[in-house]
Backbone bond lengths (Angstrom), bond angles and torsions (degrees), N, CA, C in turn:
res aa  C-N    CA-C-N  psi(-1)  N-CA   C-N-CA  omega(-1)  CA-C   N-CA-C  phi
1 M - - - 1.483 - - 1.520 110.34 -
2 S 1.295 117.68 -42.30 1.463 122.16 178.86 1.515 110.53 -65.80
3 E 1.319 115.95 -32.60 1.457 118.45 178.45 1.522 110.53 -66.69
4 Q 1.345 117.08 -39.01 1.473 120.14 177.98 1.525 110.57 -63.90
5 N 1.314 118.33 -41.59 1.463 121.68 178.23 1.515 110.72 -63.07
6 N 1.321 116.18 -41.14 1.458 119.35 179.14 1.513 110.53 -64.54
7 D 1.366 116.09 -38.54 1.467 118.52 179.06 1.518 111.49 -65.34
8 S 1.355 117.15 -41.16 1.472 119.78 179.46 1.524 110.87 -66.80
9 N 1.332 117.35 -37.40 1.462 119.38 178.50 1.512 111.42 -66.12
10 K 1.347 115.35 -36.70 1.456 118.70 178.26 1.521 111.06 -66.49
11 K 1.335 117.73 -37.00 1.464 120.60 178.73 1.528 111.32 -66.85
12 D 1.336 119.09 -33.00 1.463 122.74 -177.50 1.522 112.63 -85.51
13 S 1.326 117.98 -0.81 1.456 120.55 -177.30 1.519 109.84 -133.93
14 I 1.315 114.18 163.48 1.462 121.88 179.36 1.524 106.94 -119.94
15 S 1.342 115.52 128.18 1.462 120.88 179.89 1.507 109.37 -90.90
16 I 1.326 115.82 136.36 1.458 122.69 179.33 1.528 108.02 -129.40
17 I 1.345 115.68 127.79 1.464 121.25 176.20 1.514 106.81 -106.17
18 Y 1.303 115.22 121.13 1.465 122.39 -176.39 1.511 108.30 -110.13
19 H 1.347 116.65 124.85 1.453 121.21 -177.67 1.514 108.56 -126.63
20 Q 1.290 116.13 130.89 1.451 122.45 179.34 1.537 108.22 -124.95
21 R 1.305 116.77 146.89 1.460 121.63 -177.09 1.536 109.78 -58.68
22 N 1.296 112.88 140.10 1.476 121.33 179.28 1.532 111.59 61.67
23 D 1.297 115.60 28.15 1.461 118.86 178.36 1.520 107.72 -146.50
24 S 1.301 115.94 152.53 1.464 119.70 -179.90 1.521 109.97 -74.61
25 P 1.325 116.33 150.36 1.480 119.12 178.83 1.525 111.04 -60.94
26 K 1.328 113.89 145.12 1.476 121.11 178.35 1.520 109.12 -118.31
27 H 1.294 114.42 140.41 1.466 120.80 -178.26 1.528 109.41 -121.46
28 F 1.318 115.67 131.32 1.477 118.92 174.36 1.535 107.90 -149.02
29 E 1.326 114.53 159.75 1.471 122.17 -176.54 1.537 110.22 -118.89
30 I 1.337 113.55 145.00 1.475 120.77 178.27 1.520 108.09 -127.25
31 K 1.330 115.79 132.68 1.463 119.15 178.23 1.525 110.51 -64.73
32 R 1.333 113.65 144.94 1.469 118.74 -179.10 1.536 112.25 -63.63
33 S 1.315 116.60 -32.84 1.472 119.17 -179.29 1.532 110.77 -62.31
34 R 1.334 116.78 -36.65 1.463 119.68 178.36 1.535 111.07 -70.32
35 V 1.331 114.92 -37.04 1.461 118.30 177.56 1.527 110.46 -64.28
36 Y 1.350 116.07 -43.46 1.461 120.16 178.19 1.524 110.99 -62.50
37 L 1.342 115.00 -40.54 1.461 118.56 179.21 1.528 110.95 -62.96
38 F 1.334 116.78 -39.91 1.463 120.24 -176.25 1.529 111.87 -73.74
39 F 1.315 117.09 -43.02 1.466 120.30 -173.87 1.535 113.65 -92.27
40 I 1.342 118.24 -21.09 1.476 120.34 -177.63 1.531 110.89 -117.96
41 G 1.299 117.78 -47.36 1.463 120.84 -174.79 1.522 113.01 -66.23
42 L 1.348 115.59 -50.96 1.460 118.32 -178.01 1.531 112.47 -63.46
43 P 1.344 120.97 -44.67 1.475 118.85 175.38 1.523 113.25 -61.06
44 T 1.343 116.05 -37.07 1.474 118.66 179.12 1.522 110.99 -64.58
45 I 1.332 116.58 -45.57 1.467 120.19 178.75 1.524 110.60 -62.15
46 T 1.342 116.01 -41.02 1.476 119.41 178.88 1.526 111.33 -63.12
47 L 1.344 116.74 -41.90 1.464 120.66 179.64 1.533 111.21 -63.58
48 I 1.335 116.14 -43.18 1.477 119.65 178.81 1.523 110.56 -62.52
49 A 1.350 116.57 -42.01 1.465 119.92 179.21 1.526 110.96 -63.11
50 L 1.346 116.59 -40.21 1.458 119.61 178.58 1.525 111.91 -64.27
51 V 1.347 116.94 -40.40 1.469 120.41 178.61 1.524 111.19 -63.88
52 I 1.344 116.15 -44.64 1.468 119.57 179.51 1.529 110.45 -64.39
53 G 1.321 117.78 -41.67 1.465 120.07 178.02 1.514 112.30 -63.65
54 A 1.359 117.27 -38.76 1.470 119.90 178.90 1.521 111.23 -65.29
55 I 1.348 116.29 -40.74 1.477 119.25 178.39 1.518 110.64 -63.22
56 G 1.336 117.04 -44.88 1.464 119.15 178.15 1.514 112.86 -62.86
57 L 1.346 116.26 -38.01 1.466 119.74 179.62 1.525 111.23 -66.38
58 V 1.327 116.54 -38.11 1.474 119.92 178.59 1.516 110.67 -65.76
59 N 1.331 117.61 -42.74 1.464 120.63 -177.18 1.519 112.86 -70.81
60 T 1.334 117.09 -25.32 1.471 119.85 -178.48 1.521 112.59 -107.29
61 S 1.315 117.91 10.71 1.456 119.80 -179.64 1.525 110.41 -73.79
62 P 1.349 118.23 154.25 1.472 120.88 178.48 1.523 112.86 -59.02
63 F 1.341 117.21 -35.09 1.461 119.35 -179.81 1.522 110.99 -65.58
64 H 1.344 115.95 -40.57 1.461 118.89 178.35 1.528 111.14 -66.06
65 L 1.336 117.27 -42.37 1.455 120.24 178.00 1.524 111.34 -63.35
66 L 1.344 116.80 -39.62 1.467 120.09 178.02 1.518 111.26 -64.57
67 T 1.338 116.61 -38.39 1.463 119.83 177.51 1.525 110.92 -64.65
68 N 1.333 116.73 -42.83 1.474 119.91 178.03 1.521 111.25 -62.96
69 Y 1.352 117.12 -39.19 1.469 120.16 178.86 1.526 110.80 -64.60
70 R 1.333 116.12 -42.31 1.461 118.75 178.79 1.524 111.44 -63.95
71 M 1.322 116.84 -40.34 1.469 119.60 178.39 1.525 110.83 -64.84
72 A 1.339 117.48 -40.46 1.465 120.17 178.44 1.521 111.04 -65.27
73 S 1.353 117.00 -40.90 1.466 120.13 178.28 1.526 110.90 -63.38
74 K 1.323 116.59 -41.46 1.469 119.92 178.85 1.517 110.42 -64.48
75 T 1.330 117.01 -38.85 1.471 119.93 179.08 1.518 110.73 -64.15
76 R 1.365 117.37 -43.05 1.461 119.78 178.23 1.525 111.06 -63.73
77 A 1.344 116.88 -39.54 1.467 119.60 178.27 1.519 111.35 -64.33
78 D 1.336 116.86 -38.92 1.471 119.78 178.13 1.523 110.97 -65.65
79 L 1.337 116.97 -40.12 1.464 119.69 178.50 1.518 111.01 -64.35
80 S 1.344 117.19 -42.37 1.466 120.23 178.49 1.520 110.72 -63.66
81 R 1.347 117.13 -40.98 1.460 120.24 178.89 1.530 110.51 -64.28
82 N 1.325 117.34 -38.82 1.464 119.94 178.13 1.519 111.56 -64.87
83 E 1.352 116.94 -38.92 1.462 119.71 177.78 1.529 111.30 -63.70
84 N 1.347 116.39 -41.78 1.472 119.28 178.67 1.517 111.23 -64.14
85 L 1.336 116.70 -40.58 1.461 119.53 178.20 1.515 111.05 -64.63
86 A 1.340 116.97 -37.52 1.461 119.70 178.48 1.531 110.95 -65.66
87 E 1.350 117.06 -39.71 1.464 119.95 177.62 1.530 111.04 -63.97
88 E 1.333 116.72 -45.04 1.461 119.52 179.03 1.520 110.88 -63.52
89 N 1.321 116.85 -38.01 1.464 119.95 177.82 1.519 111.17 -63.20
90 S 1.341 116.43 -41.23 1.460 119.90 178.27 1.531 111.60 -64.13
91 E 1.349 116.60 -40.91 1.461 119.72 178.84 1.524 111.11 -65.27
92 L 1.330 116.74 -40.29 1.466 119.83 178.48 1.525 110.80 -64.75
93 K 1.324 117.97 -38.61 1.463 120.05 176.87 1.526 111.01 -63.05
94 S 1.345 116.16 -39.95 1.468 119.28 178.31 1.524 110.87 -64.36
95 E 1.331 117.30 -41.62 1.463 120.42 178.97 1.527 111.04 -64.84
96 I 1.341 116.99 -40.07 1.470 119.89 178.33 1.520 110.42 -63.79
97 A 1.338 117.07 -41.33 1.468 120.00 178.56 1.526 110.90 -63.79
98 A 1.362 117.02 -39.95 1.464 119.75 178.09 1.519 111.37 -64.77
99 L 1.336 116.92 -40.84 1.467 119.96 177.55 1.525 111.74 -63.77
100 Q 1.325 116.51 -38.55 1.464 119.35 177.25 1.523 111.37 -64.59
101 E 1.346 116.54 -39.73 1.464 119.19 177.48 1.526 110.74 -64.62
102 Q 1.341 117.64 -40.54 1.460 120.39 177.69 1.516 111.42 -64.07
103 A 1.333 116.78 -39.12 1.466 119.81 178.44 1.528 111.22 -64.34
104 K 1.327 117.05 -40.73 1.468 119.75 177.34 1.522 111.29 -64.39
105 A 1.362 115.27 -41.39 1.464 118.12 179.25 1.525 111.07 -65.18
106 A 1.337 117.19 -38.74 1.459 120.09 178.53 1.520 111.73 -66.82
107 A 1.341 117.03 -32.57 1.462 120.10 179.56 1.512 112.23 -72.68
108 T 1.331 117.75 -34.05 1.468 120.68 -178.65 1.521 112.85 -87.59
109 A 1.352 117.14 -15.35 1.468 119.45 -177.64 1.526 112.93 -63.54
110 P 1.388 121.92 -44.99 1.473 119.60 179.97 1.517 113.27 -60.23
111 A 1.342 118.08 -40.30 1.458 119.82 179.71 1.519 111.28 -65.17
112 A 1.331 117.20 -41.04 1.458 120.29 179.04 1.522 111.07 -65.81
113 A 1.363 116.18 -38.37 1.464 119.18 179.08 1.525 110.90 -65.76
114 A 1.338 116.75 -39.45 1.464 119.66 178.66 1.524 111.04 -64.58
115 T 1.312 117.98 -42.09 1.465 121.60 178.99 1.513 110.92 -63.26
116 T 1.317 117.73 -41.48 1.458 121.34 178.86 1.518 111.45 -65.02
117 S 1.343 116.66 -38.81 1.461 120.37 179.74 1.516 111.60 -64.95
118 V 1.332 116.10 -42.49 1.469 119.33 179.27 1.513 110.65 -65.32
119 A 1.321 117.60 -42.20 1.460 120.36 -179.85 1.516 111.58 -65.94
120 A 1.320 118.18 -30.00 1.456 120.95 -178.57 1.522 112.26 -77.16
121 T 1.329 118.02 -31.68 1.474 121.38 -176.26 1.513 113.24 -91.15
122 T 1.329 118.72 -26.83 1.468 121.86 -179.33 1.501 109.17 -128.85
123 G 1.320 119.00 136.00 1.460 123.27 178.48 1.512 110.08 -136.95
124 T 1.314 118.43 -171.32 1.450 122.86 -179.00 1.513 110.85 -69.60
125 T 1.331 117.63 -26.80 1.456 120.78 -179.55 1.515 111.51 -95.77
126 G 1.390 117.72 -6.93 1.449 120.58 178.57 1.504 113.81 80.24
127 S 1.277 119.99 6.57 1.459 122.93 -179.18 1.516 109.67 -104.80
128 A 1.350 116.68 151.41 1.460 120.98 177.80 1.510 110.18 -68.09
129 Q 1.310 113.83 143.05 1.467 119.29 -179.28 1.515 109.91 -104.97
130 C 1.336 116.29 146.98 1.455 121.98 -179.49 1.534 109.31 -78.82
131 P 1.305 116.87 145.35 1.468 118.36 176.69 1.521 110.88 -66.05
132 A 1.296 115.03 154.79 1.466 120.11 -179.78 1.524 109.72 -64.60
133 P 1.321 116.98 142.84 1.463 119.16 179.52 1.524 111.07 -63.85
134 V 1.325 115.51 146.44 1.458 121.97 179.55 1.522 108.92 -87.76
135 A 1.296 116.35 129.01 1.465 120.41 -179.35 1.521 109.89 -72.41
136 C 1.321 115.43 139.10 1.455 119.99 178.57 1.525 109.46 -72.65
137 P 1.323 117.96 143.64 1.471 119.26 178.06 1.511 111.02 -66.75
138 A 1.299 115.42 146.71 1.465 120.78 179.19 1.515 109.45 -69.77
139 P 1.325 117.65 144.36 1.473 119.75 179.11 1.511 110.56 -65.89
140 A 1.336 114.19 149.01 1.465 119.90 -179.90 1.516 109.69 -70.92
141 V 1.308 115.88 139.38 1.459 121.43 179.24 1.512 107.67 -127.08
142 S 1.315 114.08 155.44 1.457 118.53 177.54 1.516 109.27 -78.72
143 G 1.309 115.73 159.14 1.446 120.82 -179.04 1.515 109.97 119.65
144 T 1.336 117.00 -141.05 1.450 121.99 -174.83 1.516 110.61 -96.71
145 I 1.337 116.07 131.20 1.457 122.65 178.70 1.516 107.27 -125.71
146 N 1.321 118.37 132.87 1.450 121.88 -174.65 1.524 111.48 -114.59
147 S 1.348 116.16 147.08 1.460 125.74 167.23 1.508 114.19 54.69
148 I 1.335 116.21 97.00 1.456 121.10 176.64 1.510 112.08 -107.87
149 G 1.346 119.61 -13.19 1.453 121.23 -179.30 1.514 112.08 86.81
150 L 1.334 114.80 173.97 1.454 120.20 -173.88 1.523 112.75 -77.60
151 S 1.350 119.28 -16.42 1.451 120.57 -175.21 1.522 113.02 -66.55
152 T 1.327 117.74 -19.18 1.468 120.86 -177.81 1.525 112.43 -92.26
153 L 1.325 118.29 -1.31 1.457 120.48 -173.51 1.525 110.90 -89.26
154 S 1.333 116.80 52.48 1.462 119.89 -178.32 1.518 112.31 -70.30
155 L 1.338 117.74 -20.57 1.458 120.36 178.43 1.517 112.48 -77.94
156 F 1.325 118.29 -11.80 1.445 121.61 -174.03 1.526 110.83 -104.46
157 K 1.317 115.29 145.93 1.450 120.25 176.33 1.528 109.58 -66.03
158 P 1.340 117.36 130.75 1.472 118.96 -178.72 1.524 111.20 -67.90
159 I 1.323 115.30 143.25 1.455 123.11 178.71 1.522 108.21 -115.79
160 Q 1.312 117.13 131.10 1.452 120.45 -179.75 1.533 110.11 -65.07
161 G 1.328 114.74 129.65 1.461 120.17 -178.94 1.513 114.46 76.88
162 Q 1.336 117.76 13.74 1.468 120.52 -178.96 1.521 110.36 -67.12
163 K 1.328 116.63 140.32 1.464 122.25 -175.90 1.519 110.21 -124.82
164 D 1.338 114.64 154.06 1.461 121.81 172.97 1.524 107.34 -95.61
165 R 1.339 115.83 106.30 1.467 121.28 -178.52 1.527 111.14 -112.55
166 T 1.348 115.27 33.38 1.464 118.98 -179.44 1.528 112.17 -79.17
167 R 1.314 118.95 -13.35 1.457 122.99 177.23 1.518 109.77 -128.01
168 P 1.325 117.46 127.29 1.462 127.53 -3.36 1.514 111.42 -71.61
169 A 1.318 115.89 152.34 1.460 121.01 -174.48 1.530 109.95 -67.39
170 V 1.313 115.45 134.07 1.458 121.17 175.79 1.526 111.86 -106.53
171 L 1.359 116.78 -9.41 1.458 121.21 -179.20 1.519 109.99 -135.14
172 N 1.314 116.25 153.64 1.456 123.54 171.42 1.526 108.22 -127.24
173 L 1.345 116.56 137.45 1.459 121.91 176.58 1.520 109.15 -110.86
174 S 1.312 117.05 135.39 1.462 121.00 -177.40 1.516 109.58 -148.95
175 G 1.338 114.46 168.98 1.460 120.77 175.89 1.514 114.23 71.23
176 F 1.340 118.17 35.28 1.462 120.18 -179.52 1.534 109.98 -67.52
177 K 1.323 116.07 130.78 1.464 120.84 172.33 1.527 108.61 -156.46
178 A 1.314 115.23 145.39 1.469 121.64 -179.55 1.521 108.52 -110.63
179 E 1.329 116.13 126.46 1.459 122.13 177.30 1.527 108.62 -110.42
180 I 1.329 115.43 128.21 1.466 121.66 -176.19 1.519 108.42 -101.63
181 G 1.322 115.85 121.61 1.454 121.31 176.73 1.516 111.80 -106.13
182 R 1.311 114.94 -164.56 1.469 119.18 -178.55 1.520 111.74 -67.82
183 D 1.334 116.61 -45.04 1.466 120.91 -177.61 1.527 113.10 -121.66
184 N 1.333 118.09 -7.32 1.463 120.70 -173.38 1.519 111.02 -129.90
185 V 1.329 113.48 160.17 1.458 123.19 168.77 1.525 106.62 -121.42
186 N 1.329 117.42 123.81 1.453 121.95 -177.41 1.524 109.67 -112.47
187 L 1.339 115.16 122.19 1.458 121.56 173.85 1.516 107.80 -95.21
188 K 1.334 116.69 120.24 1.459 121.86 -178.88 1.528 109.34 -114.84
189 F 1.321 115.16 136.14 1.466 120.85 176.25 1.520 108.28 -157.36
190 N 1.317 116.12 173.58 1.462 122.38 -176.52 1.527 109.87 -120.78
191 I 1.325 115.83 141.65 1.462 122.90 174.44 1.516 107.82 -104.29
192 I 1.338 116.30 124.02 1.465 122.00 -179.69 1.529 107.85 -127.10
193 P 1.331 119.72 122.50 1.463 120.55 178.10 1.526 111.02 -61.83
194 A 1.327 116.36 139.48 1.460 121.40 178.39 1.515 112.01 -84.50
195 V 1.320 117.93 -18.66 1.458 121.46 179.67 1.521 109.12 -82.38
196 T 1.316 116.25 158.54 1.465 121.29 -175.28 1.519 112.46 -116.44
197 D 1.335 118.75 11.75 1.463 120.20 -177.64 1.523 112.70 -94.57
198 D 1.352 117.43 11.20 1.465 122.99 177.36 1.529 112.79 59.13
199 S 1.334 116.97 26.16 1.455 119.42 175.88 1.528 109.81 -80.03
200 K 1.333 116.83 144.83 1.452 121.45 -177.24 1.531 109.73 -78.50
201 I 1.332 116.12 134.13 1.464 123.10 176.67 1.522 107.28 -114.86
202 S 1.326 116.78 128.94 1.458 120.70 -177.39 1.521 109.77 -136.31
203 G 1.332 115.57 160.91 1.457 120.20 179.89 1.516 111.36 166.67
204 H 1.346 115.50 -145.76 1.462 121.84 -176.51 1.533 109.34 -134.33
205 I 1.357 115.78 142.69 1.462 122.75 -177.40 1.521 108.51 -113.77
206 I 1.342 116.60 129.09 1.462 122.63 174.12 1.527 107.55 -130.55
207 V 1.334 116.99 131.85 1.466 122.73 -179.00 1.528 108.25 -123.54
208 L 1.349 115.80 133.94 1.464 121.70 176.58 1.517 109.42 -112.44
209 M 1.333 117.07 137.38 1.462 123.02 173.18 1.532 107.39 -118.07
210 K 1.345 116.78 127.47 1.467 118.21 -176.75 1.530 110.31 -148.84
211 N 1.332 113.12 154.90 1.466 122.40 168.24 1.521 106.74 -138.55
212 E 1.320 117.24 -162.91 1.465 119.02 -176.64 1.522 112.42 -73.18
213 L 1.341 118.80 -8.98 1.459 120.82 -176.13 1.521 114.01 -107.35
214 A 1.316 118.70 -35.07 1.460 120.23 -172.17 1.518 110.39 -152.35
215 I 1.336 113.81 168.40 1.461 121.65 177.48 1.527 107.95 -139.37
216 Q 1.337 116.56 137.62 1.464 122.66 176.75 1.520 108.66 -125.97
217 A 1.339 115.07 156.51 1.465 121.13 -179.34 1.517 109.59 -125.60
218 Y 1.314 115.13 145.97 1.469 122.18 171.14 1.517 108.49 -121.86
219 P 1.323 117.69 130.70 1.461 130.15 -2.22 1.531 112.81 -63.98
220 L 1.335 116.21 158.35 1.460 120.59 -173.36 1.521 112.14 -61.36
221 Q 1.350 118.00 -33.92 1.458 120.20 -177.51 1.524 112.25 -79.09
222 A 1.336 118.41 -3.15 1.462 119.85 -177.58 1.518 111.84 -66.30
223 L 1.351 117.98 -31.09 1.465 122.17 -177.03 1.526 110.60 -107.74
224 G 1.332 116.94 32.06 1.453 119.90 -175.07 1.511 114.55 -100.65
225 G 1.345 119.65 6.79 1.456 121.17 -179.10 1.515 112.58 -78.54
226 N 1.328 115.63 163.00 1.461 120.56 -179.91 1.525 112.08 -71.39
227 D 1.326 117.53 -25.42 1.460 120.19 -178.76 1.528 112.82 -89.63
228 F 1.343 117.92 2.52 1.467 123.34 177.96 1.524 111.94 56.26
229 Q 1.325 116.89 33.28 1.451 122.30 173.45 1.519 108.94 -122.45
230 I 1.332 115.47 148.48 1.455 121.74 -173.53 1.516 109.14 -99.09
231 N 1.299 115.44 131.08 1.459 120.93 171.16 1.526 108.10 -87.65
232 Y 1.333 116.28 130.43 1.474 119.16 -174.60 1.528 111.39 -59.41
233 S 1.349 117.17 -29.81 1.467 119.99 -177.44 1.523 112.70 -71.93
234 A 1.373 117.69 -9.74 1.465 120.33 176.63 1.520 112.03 -79.57
235 G 1.339 118.11 -4.89 1.459 120.40 179.88 1.520 112.17 -73.67
236 E 1.325 114.69 168.99 1.466 120.41 178.54 1.522 109.65 -69.20
237 P 1.345 118.77 122.13 1.467 119.59 179.64 1.525 110.52 -71.92
238 F 1.328 115.45 148.62 1.462 119.88 178.47 1.524 108.71 -151.76
239 A 1.317 114.78 160.57 1.463 123.57 173.02 1.513 107.39 -153.65
240 T 1.309 117.69 130.00 1.462 120.54 -175.83 1.512 110.46 -149.38
241 Q 1.320 114.94 152.62 1.458 122.52 173.08 1.531 111.56 -116.08
242 R 1.332 116.95 -30.65 1.462 119.95 -175.70 1.525 112.83 -129.91
243 F 1.346 117.95 -42.77 1.465 119.23 -170.64 1.523 108.37 -159.18
244 R 1.344 115.83 135.77 1.478 120.22 179.56 1.521 108.94 -145.29
245 P 1.372 118.58 109.34 1.466 119.82 175.13 1.522 110.81 -78.12
246 V 1.349 115.84 148.28 1.457 122.29 179.26 1.519 108.30 -128.23
247 D 1.321 116.22 136.69 1.464 122.97 177.23 1.527 107.16 -127.49
248 A 1.348 116.30 98.36 1.464 122.16 -177.27 1.526 108.90 -96.71
249 G 1.325 117.08 119.77 1.456 121.81 -177.45 1.524 112.70 -101.95
250 F 1.335 116.30 138.63 1.465 123.08 178.64 1.529 108.99 -131.36
251 V 1.334 114.36 156.79 1.465 119.27 174.28 1.533 108.96 -69.02
252 K 1.310 115.96 133.60 1.462 120.69 -176.30 1.533 110.34 -64.93
253 P 1.342 117.87 122.00 1.470 119.49 177.94 1.528 110.87 -74.34
254 R 1.318 115.30 168.97 1.458 120.27 -176.64 1.521 112.89 -91.63
255 K 1.329 117.39 -19.35 1.448 120.64 -172.34 1.515 110.58 -113.22
256 S 1.340 115.38 136.08 1.456 120.01 174.09 1.524 110.03 -77.22
257 G 1.331 115.32 160.29 1.457 119.80 178.00 1.515 111.37 150.10
258 N 1.320 116.12 -171.37 1.453 122.57 179.04 1.531 109.22 -85.69
259 Y 1.321 115.35 125.21 1.457 121.52 179.70 1.529 109.14 -116.61
260 S 1.324 114.71 140.55 1.460 121.46 178.87 1.522 109.01 -98.30
261 F 1.316 116.04 123.90 1.458 122.60 175.55 1.525 108.15 -108.72
262 T 1.318 116.43 122.95 1.460 122.15 -176.93 1.520 108.73 -119.70
263 V 1.336 115.50 126.80 1.467 122.18 -177.24 1.527 108.65 -107.31
264 F 1.316 116.34 123.52 1.458 123.10 174.10 1.527 107.71 -113.09
265 I 1.314 116.45 129.11 1.461 121.43 177.53 1.531 107.77 -123.55
266 F 1.323 115.78 121.59 1.458 122.81 -178.94 1.527 109.40 -110.47
267 S 1.339 115.51 152.34 1.454 120.09 172.26 1.519 109.45 -75.78
268 R 1.308 116.49 175.47 1.466 120.01 -179.56 1.517 111.78 -68.04
269 T 1.346 117.92 -20.17 1.464 121.16 179.17 1.517 112.14 -96.71
270 G 1.345 119.38 1.10 1.454 121.94 175.42 1.506 115.30 101.68
271 D 1.334 120.02 -1.18 1.462 121.53 177.60 1.527 109.92 -75.26
272 L 1.341 115.87 143.57 1.460 121.22 176.91 1.521 108.64 -79.41
273 I 1.339 117.35 116.58 1.462 120.68 -178.38 1.525 112.27 -108.46
274 H 1.337 118.14 -13.44 1.474 118.98 175.66 1.523 109.13 -161.39
275 F 1.353 113.98 143.05 1.465 122.42 175.82 1.510 107.51 -141.35
276 Q 1.327 116.75 133.59 1.459 119.86 178.72 1.522 109.10 -154.59
277 S 1.349 115.40 138.86 1.455 121.71 -179.24 1.519 109.53 -127.94
278 V 1.325 115.47 140.26 1.459 120.44 -179.40 1.525 108.42 -141.27
279 N 1.345 116.83 138.88 1.444 122.96 178.45 1.543 109.27 -99.56
280 I 1.332 115.66 128.56 1.464 120.72 -177.75 1.529 108.11 -132.33
281 P 1.329 118.67 126.73 1.481 120.06 176.03 1.535 110.30 -75.84
282 L 1.307 115.85 135.93 1.455 122.25 178.85 1.538 109.33 -116.88
283 K 1.333 115.70 127.41 1.457 121.13 174.85 1.520 107.83 -107.25
284 L 1.333 116.83 104.93 1.455 122.75 -173.20 1.523 111.61 -97.82
């Protein structure tokens, strides 16, 4: 029985005879499990640690971080481009709907005109009827005046296909006040969308300040062309869903008096979407 145990112990261990010069040979045994651990286990653990360290180094390297930053920037640019395309698509749909309404009105106008003509020339008594009296225009008053149409925009460069979209109103302007500084006059007001569907409204803002002697434009470079006409795209760009404050700055005039401030708001495609004028006395 002891011989069997000795044989099993010999199988589980490795005998090593160590001999050194001028010394007697030495014999010792090492278990195979320790040999396997030293020659196989430790290199395997070292290799795994090296692989894990290399993966971590790659993921945290400056080149990897720079690549992630570039991908994030490209994603943000794509999202912004998609938003702009969605806005342009919405504006084009609105223009198509307006054109369809105009086409329907043009189709029904001849029939309505014919009916009116017949009613005017023949009646129940067989006598011609007089046309309805024309109402006199209301006298002009100072204060706020809304929607004049495109025919008054002689200061602006004409745009092919430009439309007057001031009715129905999509914007409201409020809180007008003029602040006088050392060298400037600032007209401050707020833009509030009139619609309630939280759709974004964007475009360009141009403000004119004038009296009987001079006229100024905001932004200042809007009236800087050689032809003395304003391009709508030179206005201050804006986009709003709920509220947008505006601070229009002008060079301080030398004379006190009543000054007219006129606000023109154009869409991104050049259509007039809002017009408003207000008279404010300035004491300089």
